Steps between C-alpha positions, in 0.01 A plus 500: 500500500405775742188706449522876460359531859780278630763690310382832645491353854854358459632828354354695796680259739820514306502889506394507866223746425205523744156464349397831663787682337412345163133590522595863585719511190219365287266753645184330365517162680467484880710255706201280572419454129866436418524242775178332389638492147821345600305238691285413202182644662450781254577605142678816427419773245724472204628858531605428863666174392695661226616773744585247761709296268675816376587594862640159562695472177282221366324463160177345391655338198484147624133508583303251292144622562339818608128507568338843512176535696248787481694668783825474304640267761713211388565143598839379380575132443792317361440157349 
């Protein structure tokens, strides 16, 4: 089963959206941080993740675990 990160990456490719365009639509996440998230090098604030999924037409319903840190960033894992 694909992780949320993988689903987001695949959906971006499927829609043919550039990461720069997507980060501009988000307004709160720059292209470097979005790229780092998609490569698994960074976590993403939950609010940005939620907005990103909404822009891509995805839901967070199939996420098994959400871990909130003090900075309100999340690490999403599927078992």
